[in-house]
C-alpha positions as YAML, in Angstrom:
chain: A
units: angstrom
residues:
- id: 1
  name: UNK
  ca: [17.74, -7.01, -37.68]
- id: 2
  name: UNK
  ca: [19.88, -6.77, -34.99]
- id: 3
  name: UNK
  ca: [22.96, -8.79, -34.15]
- id: 4
  name: UNK
  ca: [20.90, -9.72, -31.15]
- id: 5
  name: UNK
  ca: [18.86, -12.22, -32.85]
- id: 6
  name: UNK
  ca: [21.19, -15.04, -33.55]
- id: 7
  name: UNK
  ca: [22.62, -15.69, -30.24]
- id: 8
  name: UNK
  ca: [19.59, -15.27, -28.29]
- id: 9
  name: UNK
  ca: [17.37, -17.43, -30.74]
- id: 10
  name: UNK
  ca: [20.09, -20.07, -30.79]
- id: 11
  name: UNK
  ca: [20.46, -20.28, -26.96]
- id: 12
  name: UNK
  ca: [16.74, -20.41, -26.37]
- id: 13
  name: UNK
  ca: [16.09, -22.92, -28.99]
- id: 14
  name: UNK
  ca: [19.15, -25.08, -27.72]
- id: 15
  name: UNK
  ca: [17.75, -24.41, -24.08]
- id: 16
  name: UNK
  ca: [14.59, -26.06, -25.01]
- id: 17
  name: UNK
  ca: [16.09, -28.91, -26.97]
- id: 18
  name: UNK
  ca: [19.29, -29.29, -25.09]
- id: 19
  name: UNK
  ca: [18.73, -28.53, -21.25]
- id: 20
  name: UNK
  ca: [15.24, -30.08, -21.08]
- id: 21
  name: UNK
  ca: [16.29, -32.94, -23.75]
- id: 22
  name: UNK
  ca: [19.85, -33.28, -22.63]
- id: 23
  name: UNK
  ca: [21.94, -30.64, -24.76]
- id: 24
  name: UNK
  ca: [22.26, -30.82, -28.46]
- id: 25
  name: UNK
  ca: [24.67, -30.97, -31.35]
- id: 26
  name: UNK
  ca: [27.83, -33.35, -32.40]
- id: 27
  name: UNK
  ca: [31.22, -32.99, -33.78]
- id: 28
  name: UNK
  ca: [34.30, -34.65, -34.59]
- id: 29
  name: UNK
  ca: [37.92, -33.71, -33.89]
- id: 30
  name: UNK
  ca: [41.33, -33.49, -35.63]
- id: 31
  name: UNK
  ca: [44.60, -35.36, -34.57]
- id: 32
  name: UNK
  ca: [43.53, -38.54, -32.83]
- id: 33
  name: UNK
  ca: [40.02, -37.58, -32.76]
- id: 34
  name: UNK
  ca: [37.06, -37.79, -35.30]
- id: 35
  name: UNK
  ca: [35.66, -34.36, -36.30]
- id: 36
  name: UNK
  ca: [32.67, -34.52, -37.32]
- id: 37
  name: UNK
  ca: [23.33, -25.52, -35.71]
- id: 38
  name: UNK
  ca: [22.22, -22.37, -35.63]
- id: 39
  name: UNK
  ca: [18.98, -20.65, -35.95]
- id: 40
  name: UNK
  ca: [17.04, -18.65, -38.15]
- id: 41
  name: UNK
  ca: [13.71, -17.39, -37.42]
- id: 42
  name: UNK
  ca: [10.96, -15.21, -39.48]
- id: 43
  name: UNK
  ca: [8.81, -12.79, -37.66]
- id: 44
  name: UNK
  ca: [5.24, -12.33, -38.74]
- id: 45
  name: UNK
  ca: [4.88, -9.30, -37.12]
- id: 46
  name: UNK
  ca: [7.64, -6.48, -36.29]
- id: 47
  name: UNK
  ca: [8.88, -7.76, -32.94]
- id: 48
  name: UNK
  ca: [5.73, -9.63, -31.65]
- id: 49
  name: UNK
  ca: [5.65, -13.25, -30.73]
- id: 50
  name: UNK
  ca: [2.55, -15.19, -29.85]
- id: 51
  name: UNK
  ca: [2.69, -16.32, -26.22]
- id: 52
  name: UNK
  ca: [2.65, -20.05, -27.26]
- id: 53
  name: UNK
  ca: [5.80, -19.38, -29.14]
- id: 54
  name: UNK
  ca: [7.68, -17.85, -26.13]
- id: 55
  name: UNK
  ca: [10.91, -19.89, -25.20]
- id: 56
  name: UNK
  ca: [11.31, -20.92, -28.91]
- id: 57
  name: UNK
  ca: [11.93, -17.48, -30.53]
- id: 58
  name: UNK
  ca: [12.94, -13.94, -29.14]
- id: 59
  name: UNK
  ca: [10.93, -10.65, -29.81]
- id: 60
  name: UNK
  ca: [13.08, -9.00, -32.43]
- id: 61
  name: UNK
  ca: [14.00, -5.07, -31.91]
- id: 62
  name: UNK
  ca: [11.79, -3.11, -34.38]
- id: 63
  name: UNK
  ca: [13.81, -1.30, -37.23]
- id: 64
  name: UNK
  ca: [13.83, 2.46, -36.56]
- id: 65
  name: UNK
  ca: [14.88, 3.88, -39.84]
- id: 66
  name: UNK
  ca: [18.70, 3.67, -39.03]
- id: 67
  name: UNK
  ca: [21.31, 2.54, -41.38]
- id: 68
  name: UNK
  ca: [20.51, -0.99, -41.64]
- id: 69
  name: UNK
  ca: [16.97, 0.17, -43.27]
- id: 70
  name: UNK
  ca: [19.05, 1.94, -45.81]
- id: 71
  name: UNK
  ca: [21.48, -1.01, -46.30]
- id: 72
  name: UNK
  ca: [19.94, -4.37, -45.60]
- id: 73
  name: UNK
  ca: [23.50, -5.63, -45.98]
- id: 74
  name: UNK
  ca: [25.10, -3.54, -43.37]
- id: 75
  name: UNK
  ca: [25.79, -6.51, -40.95]
- id: 76
  name: UNK
  ca: [27.52, -8.48, -44.07]
- id: 77
  name: UNK
  ca: [29.44, -5.63, -45.11]
- id: 78
  name: UNK
  ca: [30.77, -5.12, -41.52]
- id: 79
  name: UNK
  ca: [31.70, -9.03, -41.33]
- id: 80
  name: UNK
  ca: [33.29, -9.16, -44.97]
- id: 81
  name: UNK
  ca: [34.35, -6.37, -47.42]
- id: 82
  name: UNK
  ca: [32.11, -5.55, -50.07]
- id: 83
  name: UNK
  ca: [32.96, -6.82, -53.31]
- id: 84
  name: UNK
  ca: [34.75, -9.75, -52.00]
- id: 85
  name: UNK
  ca: [33.65, -13.48, -52.78]
- id: 86
  name: UNK
  ca: [32.63, -14.02, -49.02]
- id: 87
  name: UNK
  ca: [30.45, -10.99, -48.94]
- id: 88
  name: UNK
  ca: [28.66, -11.93, -52.06]
- id: 89
  name: UNK
  ca: [28.19, -15.44, -50.78]
- id: 90
  name: UNK
  ca: [26.87, -14.10, -47.27]
- id: 91
  name: UNK
  ca: [24.18, -11.82, -49.29]
- id: 92
  name: UNK
  ca: [22.87, -14.88, -50.91]
- id: 93
  name: UNK
  ca: [21.99, -16.12, -47.43]
- id: 94
  name: UNK
  ca: [20.63, -12.84, -46.16]
- id: 95
  name: UNK
  ca: [18.31, -12.65, -49.32]
- id: 96
  name: UNK
  ca: [16.48, -15.81, -48.21]
- id: 97
  name: UNK
  ca: [16.92, -15.02, -44.52]
- id: 98
  name: UNK
  ca: [16.45, -11.45, -43.47]
- id: 99
  name: UNK
  ca: [17.59, -12.07, -39.88]
- id: 100
  name: UNK
  ca: [20.84, -13.68, -40.80]
- id: 101
  name: UNK
  ca: [23.84, -11.92, -39.18]
- id: 102
  name: UNK
  ca: [27.15, -13.47, -39.74]
- id: 103
  name: UNK
  ca: [28.96, -12.28, -36.62]
- id: 104
  name: UNK
  ca: [26.01, -13.79, -34.49]
- id: 105
  name: UNK
  ca: [25.87, -16.79, -36.49]
- id: 106
  name: UNK
  ca: [29.59, -17.46, -35.58]
- id: 107
  name: UNK
  ca: [28.80, -16.95, -31.93]
- id: 108
  name: UNK
  ca: [26.14, -19.51, -32.30]
- id: 109
  name: UNK
  ca: [28.34, -21.75, -34.19]
- id: 110
  name: UNK
  ca: [31.08, -21.68, -31.42]
- id: 111
  name: UNK
  ca: [28.46, -22.70, -28.56]
- id: 112
  name: UNK
  ca: [27.13, -25.31, -31.02]
- id: 113
  name: UNK
  ca: [30.59, -26.65, -31.59]
- id: 114
  name: UNK
  ca: [31.29, -27.22, -27.87]
- id: 115
  name: UNK
  ca: [28.17, -28.84, -27.21]
- id: 116
  name: UNK
  ca: [28.40, -31.41, -30.03]
- id: 117
  name: UNK
  ca: [32.08, -32.37, -29.01]
- id: 118
  name: UNK
  ca: [31.10, -32.83, -25.61]
- id: 119
  name: UNK
  ca: [27.99, -35.05, -26.58]
- id: 120
  name: UNK
  ca: [30.04, -37.08, -29.13]
- id: 121
  name: UNK
  ca: [32.42, -37.76, -26.35]
- id: 122
  name: UNK
  ca: [29.70, -38.63, -23.86]
- id: 123
  name: UNK
  ca: [28.15, -40.97, -26.38]
- id: 124
  name: UNK
  ca: [24.96, -38.78, -26.07]
- id: 125
  name: UNK
  ca: [22.82, -39.68, -29.09]
- id: 126
  name: UNK
  ca: [19.66, -37.97, -27.89]
- id: 127
  name: UNK
  ca: [21.58, -34.61, -28.04]
- id: 128
  name: UNK
  ca: [23.50, -35.47, -31.08]
- id: 129
  name: UNK
  ca: [20.41, -36.46, -33.17]
- id: 130
  name: UNK
  ca: [18.37, -32.96, -32.78]
- id: 131
  name: UNK
  ca: [21.14, -30.90, -34.30]
- id: 132
  name: UNK
  ca: [22.76, -33.23, -37.06]
- id: 133
  name: UNK
  ca: [21.39, -34.15, -40.49]
- id: 134
  name: UNK
  ca: [20.37, -37.77, -40.79]
- id: 135
  name: UNK
  ca: [23.66, -38.76, -42.67]
- id: 136
  name: UNK
  ca: [26.19, -36.98, -40.13]
- id: 137
  name: UNK
  ca: [24.22, -38.65, -37.33]
- id: 138
  name: UNK
  ca: [24.48, -42.00, -38.71]
- id: 139
  name: UNK
  ca: [28.19, -41.40, -39.02]
- id: 140
  name: UNK
  ca: [28.60, -40.33, -35.37]
- id: 141
  name: UNK
  ca: [26.24, -43.22, -34.28]
- id: 142
  name: UNK
  ca: [28.30, -45.82, -35.73]
- id: 143
  name: UNK
  ca: [31.47, -44.48, -34.27]
- id: 144
  name: UNK
  ca: [29.96, -44.43, -31.01]
- id: 145
  name: UNK
  ca: [28.42, -47.95, -31.39]
- id: 146
  name: UNK
  ca: [32.19, -49.13, -32.42]
- id: 147
  name: UNK
  ca: [33.41, -47.64, -29.45]
- id: 148
  name: UNK
  ca: [30.91, -49.05, -27.06]
- id: 149
  name: UNK
  ca: [31.38, -52.83, -28.64]
- id: 150
  name: UNK
  ca: [35.08, -52.44, -27.87]
- id: 151
  name: UNK
  ca: [34.34, -51.38, -24.31]
- id: 152
  name: UNK
  ca: [36.25, -48.07, -24.64]
- id: 153
  name: UNK
  ca: [35.70, -44.96, -22.88]
- id: 154
  name: UNK
  ca: [36.56, -41.33, -23.93]
- id: 155
  name: UNK
  ca: [37.38, -38.88, -21.27]
- id: 156
  name: UNK
  ca: [37.47, -35.43, -22.94]
- id: 157
  name: UNK
  ca: [37.85, -31.87, -21.55]
- id: 158
  name: UNK
  ca: [37.02, -28.98, -23.87]
- id: 159
  name: UNK
  ca: [39.53, -26.15, -23.22]
- id: 160
  name: UNK
  ca: [38.29, -23.54, -25.53]
- id: 161
  name: UNK
  ca: [38.04, -22.23, -29.21]
- id: 162
  name: UNK
  ca: [40.83, -20.05, -30.50]
- id: 163
  name: UNK
  ca: [39.32, -19.05, -33.82]
- id: 164
  name: UNK
  ca: [36.13, -19.46, -35.68]
- id: 165
  name: UNK
  ca: [35.46, -17.99, -39.00]
- id: 166
  name: UNK
  ca: [32.80, -18.32, -41.79]
- id: 167
  name: UNK
  ca: [34.77, -19.33, -44.95]
- id: 168
  name: UNK
  ca: [31.80, -20.05, -47.49]
- id: 169
  name: UNK
  ca: [28.28, -19.76, -47.78]
- id: 170
  name: UNK
  ca: [25.55, -20.67, -50.51]
- id: 171
  name: UNK
  ca: [21.87, -21.22, -51.25]
- id: 172
  name: UNK
  ca: [21.05, -24.41, -52.88]
- id: 173
  name: UNK
  ca: [17.54, -24.82, -53.98]
- id: 174
  name: UNK
  ca: [15.56, -24.31, -50.63]
- id: 175
  name: UNK
  ca: [18.56, -24.78, -48.34]
- id: 176
  name: UNK
  ca: [21.01, -22.28, -47.15]
- id: 177
  name: UNK
  ca: [24.68, -23.51, -46.22]
- id: 178
  name: UNK
  ca: [27.09, -21.82, -44.28]
- id: 179
  name: UNK
  ca: [30.78, -23.40, -43.51]
- id: 180
  name: UNK
  ca: [32.86, -22.25, -40.61]
- id: 181
  name: UNK
  ca: [36.39, -23.34, -39.94]
- id: 182
  name: UNK
  ca: [36.76, -23.63, -36.15]
- id: 183
  name: UNK
  ca: [40.21, -24.00, -34.35]
- id: 184
  name: UNK
  ca: [39.75, -25.45, -30.76]
- id: 185
  name: UNK
  ca: [41.91, -27.09, -28.01]
- id: 186
  name: UNK
  ca: [40.79, -30.25, -26.60]
- id: 187
  name: UNK
  ca: [42.13, -32.65, -24.20]
- id: 188
  name: UNK
  ca: [40.92, -36.33, -24.88]
- id: 189
  name: UNK
  ca: [41.82, -39.65, -24.23]
- id: 190
  name: UNK
  ca: [40.30, -43.11, -25.20]
- id: 191
  name: UNK
  ca: [40.67, -46.09, -22.58]
- id: 192
  name: UNK
  ca: [39.97, -49.75, -23.29]
- id: 193
  name: UNK
  ca: [37.96, -51.99, -21.17]
- id: 194
  name: UNK
  ca: [40.84, -52.86, -18.99]
- id: 195
  name: UNK
  ca: [41.91, -48.93, -18.54]
- id: 196
  name: UNK
  ca: [44.68, -48.81, -21.00]
- id: 197
  name: UNK
  ca: [45.24, -45.83, -22.82]
- id: 198
  name: UNK
  ca: [44.77, -46.76, -26.59]
- id: 199
  name: UNK
  ca: [44.19, -43.15, -28.23]
- id: 200
  name: UNK
  ca: [44.93, -39.61, -27.49]
- id: 201
  name: UNK
  ca: [46.56, -38.01, -24.32]
- id: 202
  name: UNK
  ca: [45.10, -37.26, -21.12]
- id: 203
  name: UNK
  ca: [47.93, -34.67, -20.18]
- id: 204
  name: UNK
  ca: [48.20, -32.91, -23.61]
- id: 205
  name: UNK
  ca: [46.10, -30.32, -24.90]
- id: 206
  name: UNK
  ca: [45.69, -30.87, -28.76]
- id: 207
  name: UNK
  ca: [44.82, -28.29, -31.45]
- id: 208
  name: UNK
  ca: [41.74, -29.36, -33.41]
- id: 209
  name: UNK
  ca: [41.11, -27.90, -36.83]
- id: 210
  name: UNK
  ca: [37.65, -28.56, -38.37]
- id: 211
  name: UNK
  ca: [35.30, -27.25, -41.16]
- id: 212
  name: UNK
  ca: [31.88, -27.57, -40.32]
- id: 213
  name: UNK
  ca: [28.89, -27.01, -42.68]
- id: 214
  name: UNK
  ca: [25.57, -26.08, -41.36]
- id: 215
  name: UNK
  ca: [22.30, -26.21, -43.22]
- id: 216
  name: UNK
  ca: [18.50, -24.97, -42.95]
- id: 217
  name: UNK
  ca: [15.62, -25.42, -45.05]
- id: 218
  name: UNK
  ca: [14.50, -21.93, -45.81]
- id: 219
  name: UNK
  ca: [10.93, -23.09, -46.60]
- id: 220
  name: UNK
  ca: [10.55, -24.58, -42.88]
- id: 221
  name: UNK
  ca: [9.27, -22.89, -39.73]
- id: 222
  name: UNK
  ca: [11.98, -24.75, -37.93]
- id: 223
  name: UNK
  ca: [14.50, -21.99, -36.86]
- id: 224
  name: UNK
  ca: [17.36, -24.74, -36.14]
- id: 225
  name: UNK
  ca: [20.27, -25.35, -38.82]
- id: 226
  name: UNK
  ca: [21.67, -28.73, -38.67]
- id: 227
  name: UNK
  ca: [25.16, -29.90, -39.40]
- id: 228
  name: UNK
  ca: [25.41, -31.70, -42.59]
- id: 229
  name: UNK
  ca: [29.20, -32.07, -43.31]
- id: 230
  name: UNK
  ca: [32.41, -32.23, -41.40]
- id: 231
  name: UNK
  ca: [36.03, -32.20, -42.36]
- id: 232
  name: UNK
  ca: [39.27, -32.09, -40.64]
- id: 233
  name: UNK
  ca: [42.19, -29.98, -41.48]
- id: 234
  name: UNK
  ca: [45.85, -30.34, -41.01]
...
């Protein structure tokens, strides 16, 4: 399948879930922050989508007998050298998800990351709930509740992502997991009810290093991946 699939599917699914329901996703930050999606879609006919599903999925380009037909792992091999552990791991995901493209997965993860970070800082539970596993959501909900109980307010600016790389992938039973290392830059400060700074720095751009793991039930028709684990580095 083309590399077009991942980003467009992610964007349209996110557009429905996020812009019609308030964005979607969650995250956690490093430093003085707390660190804490992606899509998948099967096509039943080569590039045809029922009109009732438009806005949820995107018509895929038809295969045309090019190299990808000869090598179904062409997108994997161009992302990670054949024979490497990462290439082998990504192939296990591609075996159960024919549309999986690691480059486009990373692009979607970058978009998800920003939306997640913003939603967490804003205390936007509806957005977070849509793209987090129940366990991760409960952790973020607890952090937001604690913040609210203290009357604290977070003022955050997302500067950008310096780097995002897939560092691992696997299939467990009926679940595909992909872990991404993300290095980003944020400006974040937390203030108490009196307006005094209690955490972070409103004038300093901080580097944030996170490991996020996304998962999708490969038996499900739901194209969304959910954030199932977060870890801070450095």
